[in-house]
GUKOLDO-409464 format. One record per residue (C-alpha): residue number from 1; residue in three letters; x, y, z. Coordinates in nm, 4 decimals, m for minus. Example, Ala and Ser with C-alpha at 12.3 -4.5 7.8 and 13.67 -1.06 7.14 Angstrom:
// GUKOLDO-409464
{resi: 1 resn: Ala east: 1.2300 north: m0.4500 up: 0.7800}
{resi: 2 resn: Ser east: 1.3670 north: m0.1060 up: 0.7140}
***
This chain:
// GUKOLDO-409464
{resi: 1 resn: Met east: 4.3740 north: 10.5322 up: 6.8964}
{resi: 2 resn: Glu east: 4.4584 north: 10.5177 up: 6.5294}
{resi: 3 resn: Cys east: 4.6326 north: 10.8024 up: 6.3483}
{resi: 4 resn: Arg east: 4.5737 north: 10.7545 up: 5.9767}
{resi: 5 resn: Phe east: 4.7239 north: 10.9374 up: 5.6821}
{resi: 6 resn: Asn east: 4.8524 north: 10.8758 up: 5.3303}
{resi: 7 resn: Ile east: 5.2111 north: 10.8664 up: 5.2043}
{resi: 8 resn: Thr east: 5.3133 north: 10.9411 up: 4.8466}
{resi: 9 resn: Ser east: 5.6693 north: 10.9320 up: 4.7138}
{resi: 10 resn: Gln east: 5.6714 north: 11.1963 up: 4.4434}
{resi: 11 resn: Tyr east: 5.8662 north: 11.1325 up: 4.1235}
{resi: 12 resn: Phe east: 6.0912 north: 10.8499 up: 4.2556}
{resi: 13 resn: Asp east: 6.0670 north: 10.4994 up: 4.3975}
{resi: 14 resn: Arg east: 6.2283 north: 10.5092 up: 4.7410}
{resi: 15 resn: Thr east: 6.2642 north: 10.3343 up: 5.0727}
{resi: 16 resn: Val east: 6.1323 north: 10.5088 up: 5.3815}
{resi: 17 resn: Arg east: 6.2173 north: 10.4288 up: 5.7449}
{resi: 18 resn: Phe east: 6.0363 north: 10.5349 up: 6.0565}
{resi: 19 resn: Gly east: 6.2732 north: 10.5552 up: 6.3516}
{resi: 20 resn: Asn east: 6.6503 north: 10.5510 up: 6.3160}
{resi: 21 resn: Tyr east: 6.9677 north: 10.6580 up: 6.4907}
{resi: 22 resn: Gly east: 6.8167 north: 10.6111 up: 6.8368}
{resi: 23 resn: Arg east: 6.5153 north: 10.8331 up: 6.7695}
{resi: 24 resn: Arg east: 6.1701 north: 10.7059 up: 6.8564}
{resi: 25 resn: Ile east: 5.9488 north: 10.6157 up: 6.5645}
{resi: 26 resn: Ala east: 5.6333 north: 10.7967 up: 6.6761}
{resi: 27 resn: Met east: 5.5198 north: 11.0019 up: 6.9731}
{resi: 28 resn: Leu east: 5.1794 north: 11.1500 up: 7.0468}
{resi: 29 resn: Tyr east: 5.1051 north: 11.4258 up: 7.2981}
{resi: 30 resn: Asp east: 4.7497 north: 11.5070 up: 7.4045}
{resi: 31 resn: Asn east: 4.6068 north: 11.8444 up: 7.5044}
{resi: 32 resn: Leu east: 4.6714 north: 11.7609 up: 7.8723}
{resi: 33 resn: Gly east: 5.0451 north: 11.7172 up: 7.8166}
{resi: 34 resn: Asn east: 5.0438 north: 11.3371 up: 7.8337}
{resi: 35 resn: Glu east: 5.2925 north: 11.1504 up: 7.6146}
{resi: 36 resn: Tyr east: 5.2129 north: 10.8223 up: 7.4375}
{resi: 37 resn: Lys east: 5.4331 north: 10.5778 up: 7.2498}
{resi: 38 resn: Phe east: 5.2961 north: 10.3867 up: 6.9536}
{resi: 39 resn: Tyr east: 5.2560 north: 10.0096 up: 6.9724}
{resi: 40 resn: Lys east: 5.1928 north: 9.9237 up: 6.6086}
{resi: 41 resn: Val east: 5.2590 north: 10.0676 up: 6.2630}
{resi: 42 resn: Lys east: 5.1068 north: 9.9706 up: 5.9292}
{resi: 43 resn: Val east: 5.2010 north: 10.1062 up: 5.5865}
{resi: 44 resn: Gly east: 5.0157 north: 9.9491 up: 5.2955}
{resi: 45 resn: Asn east: 4.9880 north: 9.5798 up: 5.3859}
{resi: 46 resn: Lys east: 5.3126 north: 9.5709 up: 5.5895}
{resi: 47 resn: Glu east: 5.2824 north: 9.6018 up: 5.9676}
{resi: 48 resn: Ala east: 5.4836 north: 9.5486 up: 6.2838}
{resi: 49 resn: Leu east: 5.4268 north: 9.5520 up: 6.6591}
{resi: 50 resn: Asn east: 5.6631 north: 9.7709 up: 6.8641}
{resi: 51 resn: Pro east: 5.9449 north: 9.7860 up: 6.6117}
{resi: 52 resn: Tyr east: 6.2637 north: 9.9778 up: 6.6828}
{resi: 53 resn: Arg east: 6.2681 north: 10.0690 up: 6.3145}
{resi: 54 resn: Phe east: 6.0102 north: 10.0163 up: 6.0422}
{resi: 55 resn: Glu east: 6.1158 north: 10.0194 up: 5.6770}
{resi: 56 resn: Thr east: 5.9137 north: 9.9892 up: 5.3587}
{resi: 57 resn: Ser east: 5.9418 north: 10.0661 up: 4.9885}
{resi: 58 resn: Leu east: 5.7265 north: 10.3258 up: 4.8183}
{resi: 59 resn: Val east: 5.6478 north: 10.3268 up: 4.4472}
{resi: 60 resn: Ala east: 5.6682 north: 10.6657 up: 4.2757}
{resi: 61 resn: Asp east: 5.3450 north: 10.8654 up: 4.2648}
{resi: 62 resn: Thr east: 5.1423 north: 10.5908 up: 4.4334}
{resi: 63 resn: Thr east: 4.9483 north: 10.6841 up: 4.7463}
{resi: 64 resn: Val east: 4.9758 north: 10.4317 up: 5.0309}
{resi: 65 resn: Pro east: 4.7686 north: 10.4370 up: 5.3519}
{resi: 66 resn: Ala east: 4.9613 north: 10.4480 up: 5.6797}
{resi: 67 resn: Thr east: 4.8362 north: 10.3995 up: 6.0357}
{resi: 68 resn: Phe east: 5.0098 north: 10.4437 up: 6.3702}
{resi: 69 resn: Tyr east: 4.8377 north: 10.2895 up: 6.6727}
{resi: 70 resn: Phe east: 4.8510 north: 10.4278 up: 7.0280}
{resi: 71 resn: Ser east: 4.6923 north: 10.2876 up: 7.3442}
{resi: 72 resn: Asn east: 4.5861 north: 10.3966 up: 7.6923}
{resi: 73 resn: Ile east: 4.4830 north: 10.7453 up: 7.5804}
{resi: 74 resn: Ser east: 4.3479 north: 10.9499 up: 7.8696}
{resi: 75 resn: Thr east: 3.9685 north: 10.9670 up: 7.8739}
{resi: 76 resn: Gln east: 4.0071 north: 11.3313 up: 7.9813}
{resi: 77 resn: Ala east: 4.1929 north: 11.4287 up: 7.6621}
{resi: 78 resn: Thr east: 3.9938 north: 11.5941 up: 7.3843}
{resi: 79 resn: Ser east: 4.2587 north: 11.6560 up: 7.1192}
{resi: 80 resn: Ile east: 4.6094 north: 11.5837 up: 7.0007}
{resi: 81 resn: Ala east: 4.8572 north: 11.8614 up: 7.0727}
{resi: 82 resn: Lys east: 5.1321 north: 11.7039 up: 6.8619}
{resi: 83 resn: Leu east: 5.2027 north: 11.3879 up: 6.6630}
{resi: 84 resn: Glu east: 5.5695 north: 11.3429 up: 6.5763}
{resi: 85 resn: Leu east: 5.7055 north: 11.0872 up: 6.3282}
{resi: 86 resn: Asn east: 6.0821 north: 11.0448 up: 6.2936}
{resi: 87 resn: Ser east: 6.1697 north: 10.9346 up: 5.9446}
{resi: 88 resn: Thr east: 6.4486 north: 10.8724 up: 5.6978}
{resi: 89 resn: Ala east: 6.4063 north: 10.8410 up: 5.3214}
{resi: 90 resn: Asn east: 6.6465 north: 10.7036 up: 5.0630}
{resi: 91 resn: Lys east: 6.6534 north: 10.8806 up: 4.7308}
{resi: 92 resn: Ser east: 6.9180 north: 10.7710 up: 4.4819}
{resi: 93 resn: Gly east: 7.1340 north: 10.6052 up: 4.7479}
{resi: 94 resn: Arg east: 7.1391 north: 10.9014 up: 4.9860}
{resi: 95 resn: Trp east: 6.9518 north: 10.8867 up: 5.3190}
{resi: 96 resn: Glu east: 6.7862 north: 11.2046 up: 5.4457}
{resi: 97 resn: Asn east: 6.6470 north: 11.2386 up: 5.8000}
{resi: 98 resn: Phe east: 6.3283 north: 11.4345 up: 5.8583}
{resi: 99 resn: Thr east: 6.0654 north: 11.4688 up: 6.1277}
{resi: 100 resn: Leu east: 5.6976 north: 11.5087 up: 6.0465}
{resi: 101 resn: Lys east: 5.5084 north: 11.7110 up: 6.3074}
{resi: 102 resn: Tyr east: 5.1332 north: 11.7492 up: 6.3099}
{resi: 103 resn: Arg east: 4.9854 north: 11.9891 up: 6.5642}
{resi: 104 resn: Lys east: 4.6516 north: 12.0597 up: 6.7261}
{resi: 105 resn: Phe east: 4.3794 north: 11.8430 up: 6.5843}
{resi: 106 resn: Pro east: 4.0685 north: 11.7022 up: 6.7588}
{resi: 107 resn: Phe east: 3.9857 north: 11.3398 up: 6.8205}
{resi: 108 resn: Ser east: 3.7137 north: 11.1934 up: 6.6023}
{resi: 109 resn: Glu east: 3.5221 north: 10.8711 up: 6.6457}
{resi: 110 resn: Gln east: 3.4598 north: 10.6296 up: 6.3618}
***
């Protein structure tokens, strides 16, 4: 399964990290309560398989595509209950931790 979205750093160039301080980078939970770990991340043209931490630079006000990949999704599942991305962003030399949580959206085939 691919979870796709766009990232835009408003007003400032900055570095963003997914995963840090022992937190998992990305977790997905389906509507049956199953938990899945990601196996690959891609932001722009930079990608990595199973990284502990993924870091990339964002240019101010430029939208960049991002994709997190998950495998072995239950064939019984019909939707995502929660997608959680643990992140840290550097703005002017100061790192700020934040967690992005997306809830309750259906699967779609492409």
